The first five atom37 places (N, CA, C, CB, O) and aatype in JSON, in Angstrom:
{
  "aatype": [12, 6, 9, 15, 10, 10, 12, 15, 10, 3, 10, 1, 6, 5, 0, 0, 10, 5, 0, 0, 10, 19, 16, 8, 7, 0, 14, 3, 4, 10, 19, 16, 10, 0, 10, 16, 7, 0, 4, 1, 9, 6, 16, 10, 3, 6, 0, 1, 11, 10, 1, 1, 17, 10, 7, 3, 0, 1, 0, 7, 7, 6, 16, 3, 19, 0, 10, 10, 2, 16, 9, 6, 1, 7, 10, 9, 1, 13, 7, 19],
  "atom_mask": [
    [1, 1, 1, 1, 1],
    [1, 1, 1, 1, 1],
    [1, 1, 1, 1, 1],
    [1, 1, 1, 1, 1],
    [1, 1, 1, 1, 1],
    [1, 1, 1, 1, 1],
    [1, 1, 1, 1, 1],
    [1, 1, 1, 1, 1],
    [1, 1, 1, 1, 1],
    [1, 1, 1, 1, 1],
    [1, 1, 1, 1, 1],
    [1, 1, 1, 1, 1],
    [1, 1, 1, 1, 1],
    [1, 1, 1, 1, 1],
    [1, 1, 1, 1, 1],
    [1, 1, 1, 1, 1],
    [1, 1, 1, 1, 1],
    [1, 1, 1, 1, 1],
    [1, 1, 1, 1, 1],
    [1, 1, 1, 1, 1],
    [1, 1, 1, 1, 1],
    [1, 1, 1, 1, 1],
    [1, 1, 1, 1, 1],
    [1, 1, 1, 1, 1],
    [1, 1, 1, 0, 1],
    [1, 1, 1, 1, 1],
    [1, 1, 1, 1, 1],
    [1, 1, 1, 1, 1],
    [1, 1, 1, 1, 1],
    [1, 1, 1, 1, 1],
    [1, 1, 1, 1, 1],
    [1, 1, 1, 1, 1],
    [1, 1, 1, 1, 1],
    [1, 1, 1, 1, 1],
    [1, 1, 1, 1, 1],
    [1, 1, 1, 1, 1],
    [1, 1, 1, 0, 1],
    [1, 1, 1, 1, 1],
    [1, 1, 1, 1, 1],
    [1, 1, 1, 1, 1],
    [1, 1, 1, 1, 1],
    [1, 1, 1, 1, 1],
    [1, 1, 1, 1, 1],
    [1, 1, 1, 1, 1],
    [1, 1, 1, 1, 1],
    [1, 1, 1, 1, 1],
    [1, 1, 1, 1, 1],
    [1, 1, 1, 1, 1],
    [1, 1, 1, 1, 1],
    [1, 1, 1, 1, 1],
    [1, 1, 1, 1, 1],
    [1, 1, 1, 1, 1],
    [1, 1, 1, 1, 1],
    [1, 1, 1, 1, 1],
    [1, 1, 1, 0, 1],
    [1, 1, 1, 1, 1],
    [1, 1, 1, 1, 1],
    [1, 1, 1, 1, 1],
    [1, 1, 1, 1, 1],
    [1, 1, 1, 0, 1],
    [1, 1, 1, 0, 1],
    [1, 1, 1, 1, 1],
    [1, 1, 1, 1, 1],
    [1, 1, 1, 1, 1],
    [1, 1, 1, 1, 1],
    [1, 1, 1, 1, 1],
    [1, 1, 1, 1, 1],
    [1, 1, 1, 1, 1],
    [1, 1, 1, 1, 1],
    [1, 1, 1, 1, 1],
    [1, 1, 1, 1, 1],
    [1, 1, 1, 1, 1],
    [1, 1, 1, 1, 1],
    [1, 1, 1, 0, 1],
    [1, 1, 1, 1, 1],
    [1, 1, 1, 1, 1],
    [1, 1, 1, 1, 1],
    [1, 1, 1, 1, 1],
    [1, 1, 1, 0, 1],
    [1, 1, 1, 1, 1]
  ],
  "atom_positions": [
    [[-6.87, 16.82, -18.2], [-7.53, 15.66, -17.65], [-8.14, 16.04, -16.31], [-6.54, 14.49, -17.5], [-7.46, 16.61, -15.46]],
    [[-9.4, 15.72, -16.12], [-10.06, 15.99, -14.86], [-10.21, 14.71, -14.07], [-11.44, 16.64, -15.09], [-10.44, 13.64, -14.64]],
    [[-10.06, 14.82, -12.77], [-10.27, 13.69, -11.88], [-11.19, 14.15, -10.77], [-8.92, 13.15, -11.31], [-11.42, 15.35, -10.6]],
    [[-11.71, 13.23, -10.04], [-12.52, 13.57, -8.88], [-12.11, 12.65, -7.75], [-14.06, 13.45, -9.19], [-12.59, 11.52, -7.65]],
    [[-11.22, 13.13, -6.91], [-10.7, 12.37, -5.79], [-11.16, 13.06, -4.52], [-9.14, 12.24, -5.84], [-10.86, 14.23, -4.31]],
    [[-11.87, 12.35, -3.67], [-12.37, 12.9, -2.42], [-11.59, 12.26, -1.29], [-13.89, 12.67, -2.27], [-11.55, 11.03, -1.18]],
    [[-10.99, 13.08, -0.43], [-10.28, 12.59, 0.73], [-11.02, 13.05, 1.97], [-8.8, 13.08, 0.75], [-11.56, 14.16, 1.99]],
    [[-11.07, 12.22, 2.99], [-11.72, 12.63, 4.23], [-10.92, 12.1, 5.42], [-13.19, 12.11, 4.29], [-10.21, 11.1, 5.32]],
    [[-11.04, 12.8, 6.54], [-10.31, 12.47, 7.76], [-11.26, 12.36, 8.93], [-9.22, 13.51, 8.04], [-12.33, 12.97, 8.93]],
    [[-10.87, 11.58, 9.95], [-11.62, 11.64, 11.19], [-11.06, 12.8, 12.02], [-11.54, 10.28, 11.98], [-10.06, 13.41, 11.63]],
    [[-11.67, 13.12, 13.15], [-11.27, 14.29, 13.93], [-9.84, 14.2, 14.44], [-12.21, 14.47, 15.1], [-9.14, 15.21, 14.49]],
    [[-9.38, 13.01, 14.81], [-8.0, 12.83, 15.29], [-7.01, 13.12, 14.17], [-7.8, 11.4, 15.83], [-6.01, 13.82, 14.37]],
    [[-7.28, 12.59, 12.99], [-6.41, 12.83, 11.84], [-6.44, 14.3, 11.44], [-6.82, 11.94, 10.66], [-5.41, 14.87, 11.08]],
    [[-7.6, 14.9, 11.51], [-7.75, 16.31, 11.16], [-6.91, 17.18, 12.1], [-9.23, 16.73, 11.21], [-6.24, 18.11, 11.64]],
    [[-6.93, 16.89, 13.39], [-6.15, 17.65, 14.37], [-4.65, 17.47, 14.11], [-6.5, 17.21, 15.8], [-3.88, 18.43, 14.23]],
    [[-4.22, 16.25, 13.77], [-2.81, 16.0, 13.48], [-2.37, 16.76, 12.24], [-2.57, 14.49, 13.29], [-1.26, 17.3, 12.21]],
    [[-3.23, 16.82, 11.24], [-2.89, 17.54, 10.02], [-2.82, 19.04, 10.28], [-3.92, 17.25, 8.93], [-1.93, 19.72, 9.76]],
    [[-3.73, 19.56, 11.07], [-3.68, 20.99, 11.41], [-2.37, 21.32, 12.1], [-4.86, 21.38, 12.31], [-1.76, 22.35, 11.82]],
    [[-1.93, 20.46, 13.0], [-0.66, 20.69, 13.69], [0.52, 20.61, 12.73], [-0.49, 19.67, 14.83], [1.53, 21.29, 12.94]],
    [[0.41, 19.79, 11.71], [1.51, 19.62, 10.75], [1.63, 20.78, 9.77], [1.32, 18.34, 9.98], [2.68, 20.96, 9.16]],
    [[0.57, 21.56, 9.63], [0.57, 22.6, 8.61], [1.22, 23.9, 9.07], [-0.83, 22.87, 8.18], [0.87, 24.98, 8.58]],
    [[2.15, 23.8, 9.99], [2.91, 24.98, 10.36], [3.88, 25.35, 9.25], [3.67, 24.75, 11.69], [4.42, 26.45, 9.21]],
    [[4.1, 24.39, 8.34], [4.96, 24.62, 7.19], [4.28, 25.57, 6.22], [5.31, 23.29, 6.48], [3.1, 25.4, 5.92]],
    [[4.98, 26.55, 5.74], [4.41, 27.52, 4.79], [4.28, 26.9, 3.41], [5.27, 28.8, 4.73], [5.06, 26.02, 3.03]],
    [[3.32, 27.36, 2.68], [3.18, 26.96, 1.28], [2.4, 25.69, 1.05], [0.0, 0.0, 0.0], [2.5, 25.1, -0.03]],
    [[1.62, 25.24, 2.02], [0.81, 24.04, 1.82], [-0.23, 24.3, 0.74], [0.13, 23.6, 3.14], [-0.8, 25.38, 0.69]],
    [[-0.48, 23.31, -0.12], [-1.49, 23.47, -1.17], [-2.88, 23.72, -0.56], [-1.52, 22.23, -2.08], [-3.18, 23.26, 0.54]],
    [[-3.7, 24.44, -1.3], [-5.05, 24.77, -0.84], [-5.85, 23.54, -0.44], [-5.79, 25.54, -1.92], [-6.57, 23.56, 0.55]],
    [[-5.73, 22.47, -1.22], [-6.53, 21.28, -0.92], [-6.12, 20.67, 0.43], [-6.37, 20.24, -2.04], [-6.97, 20.14, 1.14]],
    [[-4.84, 20.75, 0.78], [-4.39, 20.22, 2.06], [-4.88, 21.09, 3.22], [-2.85, 20.11, 2.08], [-5.24, 20.58, 4.27]],
    [[-4.88, 22.38, 3.02], [-5.4, 23.29, 4.04], [-6.9, 23.04, 4.22], [-5.14, 24.78, 3.66], [-7.38, 23.0, 5.35]],
    [[-7.62, 22.88, 3.13], [-9.06, 22.58, 3.21], [-9.28, 21.27, 3.93], [-9.68, 22.52, 1.8], [-10.19, 21.18, 4.76]],
    [[-8.48, 20.26, 3.64], [-8.58, 18.97, 4.3], [-8.36, 19.12, 5.8], [-7.57, 17.97, 3.71], [-9.07, 18.51, 6.6]],
    [[-7.38, 19.93, 6.19], [-7.09, 20.14, 7.6], [-8.21, 20.9, 8.31], [-5.78, 20.9, 7.76], [-8.54, 20.59, 9.46]],
    [[-8.79, 21.86, 7.64], [-9.81, 22.69, 8.29], [-11.19, 22.05, 8.33], [-9.9, 24.0, 7.58], [-11.93, 22.21, 9.3]],
    [[-11.54, 21.33, 7.28], [-12.9, 20.8, 7.2], [-12.97, 19.28, 7.34], [-13.52, 21.19, 5.9], [-14.04, 18.74, 7.58]],
    [[-11.84, 18.59, 7.19], [-11.84, 17.14, 7.27], [-12.06, 16.46, 5.94], [0.0, 0.0, 0.0], [-12.06, 15.23, 5.88]],
    [[-12.25, 17.23, 4.88], [-12.44, 16.65, 3.55], [-12.02, 17.66, 2.49], [-13.92, 16.22, 3.34], [-12.04, 18.87, 2.72]],
    [[-11.64, 17.16, 1.34], [-11.33, 18.05, 0.22], [-11.57, 17.29, -1.08], [-9.87, 18.57, 0.3], [-11.59, 16.06, -1.11]],
    [[-11.73, 18.04, -2.12], [-11.92, 17.46, -3.45], [-10.74, 17.93, -4.3], [-13.31, 17.88, -4.09], [-10.46, 19.13, -4.41]],
    [[-10.07, 16.97, -4.9], [-8.97, 17.26, -5.82], [-9.52, 17.02, -7.21], [-7.69, 16.37, -5.53], [-9.87, 15.89, -7.56]],
    [[-9.59, 18.08, -8.0], [-10.3, 17.98, -9.27], [-9.43, 17.85, -10.5], [-11.16, 19.15, -9.44], [-9.93, 17.5, -11.57]],
    [[-8.14, 18.13, -10.38], [-7.27, 18.0, -11.55], [-6.06, 17.16, -11.22], [-6.84, 19.39, -12.07], [-5.63, 17.09, -10.07]],
    [[-5.52, 16.53, -12.23], [-4.31, 15.74, -12.06], [-3.14, 16.63, -11.65], [-3.98, 14.97, -13.35], [-2.28, 16.23, -10.88]],
    [[-3.12, 17.84, -12.18], [-2.07, 18.79, -11.82], [-2.12, 19.12, -10.33], [-2.2, 20.08, -12.65], [-1.08, 19.18, -9.66]],
    [[-3.32, 19.34, -9.8], [-3.48, 19.64, -8.38], [-3.02, 18.45, -7.53], [-4.95, 19.99, -8.07], [-2.38, 18.64, -6.49]],
    [[-3.33, 17.23, -7.95], [-2.92, 16.03, -7.23], [-1.39, 15.9, -7.26], [-3.58, 14.78, -7.83], [-0.78, 15.52, -6.25]],
    [[-0.79, 16.19, -8.39], [0.68, 16.11, -8.49], [1.35, 17.15, -7.6], [1.12, 16.3, -9.94], [2.37, 16.86, -6.97]],
    [[0.8, 18.36, -7.55], [1.36, 19.4, -6.69], [1.27, 18.99, -5.22], [0.63, 20.74, -6.9], [2.2, 19.2, -4.45]],
    [[0.15, 18.4, -4.85], [-0.02, 17.93, -3.48], [1.01, 16.86, -3.16], [-1.45, 17.4, -3.26], [1.65, 16.9, -2.11]],
    [[1.17, 15.91, -4.05], [2.14, 14.83, -3.81], [3.56, 15.39, -3.71], [2.06, 13.76, -4.93], [4.34, 14.97, -2.86]],
    [[3.89, 16.33, -4.58], [5.22, 16.95, -4.55], [5.44, 17.67, -3.21], [5.38, 17.95, -5.73], [6.51, 17.55, -2.62]],
    [[4.43, 18.41, -2.75], [4.55, 19.13, -1.48], [4.73, 18.15, -0.32], [3.32, 20.02, -1.24], [5.55, 18.38, 0.57]],
    [[3.96, 17.07, -0.33], [4.08, 16.07, 0.73], [5.48, 15.46, 0.75], [3.02, 14.97, 0.55], [6.06, 15.29, 1.82]],
    [[6.01, 15.13, -0.42], [7.37, 14.57, -0.51], [8.41, 15.56, -0.04], [0.0, 0.0, 0.0], [9.35, 15.19, 0.66]],
    [[8.26, 16.83, -0.44], [9.22, 17.86, -0.03], [9.18, 18.08, 1.48], [8.93, 19.17, -0.75], [10.22, 18.23, 2.11]],
    [[7.98, 18.09, 2.05], [7.83, 18.28, 3.5], [8.48, 17.14, 4.26], [6.35, 18.4, 3.89], [9.14, 17.35, 5.28]],
    [[8.3, 15.93, 3.75], [8.91, 14.76, 4.41], [10.42, 14.79, 4.26], [8.35, 13.45, 3.82], [11.14, 14.54, 5.23]],
    [[10.9, 15.09, 3.07], [12.35, 15.1, 2.82], [13.04, 16.23, 3.57], [12.62, 15.23, 1.33], [14.19, 16.08, 3.99]],
    [[12.35, 17.35, 3.74], [12.94, 18.49, 4.43], [12.9, 18.34, 5.93], [0.0, 0.0, 0.0], [13.47, 19.17, 6.65]],
    [[12.26, 17.31, 6.43], [12.18, 17.1, 7.86], [11.36, 18.16, 8.58], [0.0, 0.0, 0.0], [11.47, 18.32, 9.79]],
    [[10.54, 18.88, 7.82], [9.75, 19.96, 8.41], [8.62, 19.43, 9.27], [9.19, 20.86, 7.32], [8.11, 20.14, 10.14]],
    [[8.21, 18.2, 9.04], [7.14, 17.62, 9.82], [7.33, 16.12, 9.87], [5.76, 17.98, 9.22], [7.94, 15.54, 8.96]],
    [[6.85, 15.5, 10.88], [6.99, 14.06, 11.05], [5.64, 13.46, 11.41], [8.05, 13.73, 12.14], [5.47, 12.86, 12.47]],
    [[4.7, 13.62, 10.53], [3.34, 13.13, 10.79], [3.05, 11.99, 9.83], [2.29, 14.27, 10.63], [3.14, 12.13, 8.61]],
    [[2.7, 10.85, 10.4], [2.4, 9.67, 9.6], [1.22, 9.91, 8.67], [2.12, 8.47, 10.5], [1.11, 9.29, 7.62]],
    [[0.33, 10.82, 9.06], [-0.83, 11.12, 8.24], [-0.43, 11.64, 6.86], [-1.72, 12.14, 8.94], [-1.06, 11.29, 5.86]],
    [[0.62, 12.47, 6.8], [1.08, 12.97, 5.5], [1.53, 11.82, 4.62], [2.22, 13.99, 5.68], [1.29, 11.83, 3.41]],
    [[2.19, 10.83, 5.21], [2.61, 9.65, 4.46], [1.41, 8.85, 3.97], [3.52, 8.76, 5.31], [1.42, 8.31, 2.87]],
    [[0.38, 8.78, 4.8], [-0.84, 8.07, 4.41], [-1.51, 8.76, 3.22], [-1.82, 8.0, 5.6], [-1.96, 8.09, 2.29]],
    [[-1.58, 10.08, 3.25], [-2.16, 10.83, 2.13], [-1.34, 10.59, 0.88], [-2.24, 12.35, 2.45], [-1.9, 10.37, -0.2]],
    [[-0.02, 10.64, 1.01], [0.84, 10.42, -0.15], [0.66, 9.01, -0.72], [2.31, 10.65, 0.22], [0.6, 8.85, -1.94]],
    [[0.57, 8.0, 0.14], [0.34, 6.63, -0.34], [-1.0, 6.52, -1.06], [0.39, 5.64, 0.84], [-1.11, 5.8, -2.05]],
    [[-2.01, 7.23, -0.56], [-3.31, 7.23, -1.24], [-3.22, 7.81, -2.63], [0.0, 0.0, 0.0], [-3.84, 7.31, -3.56]],
    [[-2.44, 8.89, -2.77], [-2.25, 9.49, -4.1], [-1.51, 8.52, -5.03], [-1.47, 10.81, -3.99], [-1.83, 8.42, -6.21]],
    [[-0.52, 7.82, -4.48], [0.25, 6.86, -5.29], [-0.68, 5.73, -5.76], [1.45, 6.27, -4.46], [-0.65, 5.33, -6.92]],
    [[-1.51, 5.21, -4.83], [-2.47, 4.15, -5.21], [-3.45, 4.64, -6.28], [-3.25, 3.65, -3.96], [-3.89, 3.87, -7.13]],
    [[-3.77, 5.92, -6.23], [-4.69, 6.49, -7.22], [-4.0, 6.66, -8.58], [-5.22, 7.85, -6.72], [-4.66, 6.83, -9.6]],
    [[-2.66, 6.6, -8.59], [-1.91, 6.69, -9.84], [-1.25, 8.04, -10.08], [0.0, 0.0, 0.0], [-0.86, 8.35, -11.2]],
    [[-1.13, 8.84, -9.03], [-0.53, 10.16, -9.16], [0.95, 10.06, -8.86], [-1.21, 11.19, -8.23], [1.66, 11.06, -8.91]]
  ]
}
């Protein structure tokens, strides 16, 4: 199944995400989002991996950025 989900950030959110990505193993789409302010998630599998990583990062206490929660809520609203 293919999807086309476009996420974008303003400069403040982008800076917060860059600071949060000190955690190793972030998905490529999240790194792209942090570096460019936007990313395209093209497969349901990629969206699920991103959501799993966000949940693991939050549960592990590795980062405390509300932006990660916002991205995760967006994925949930999208049905991932």
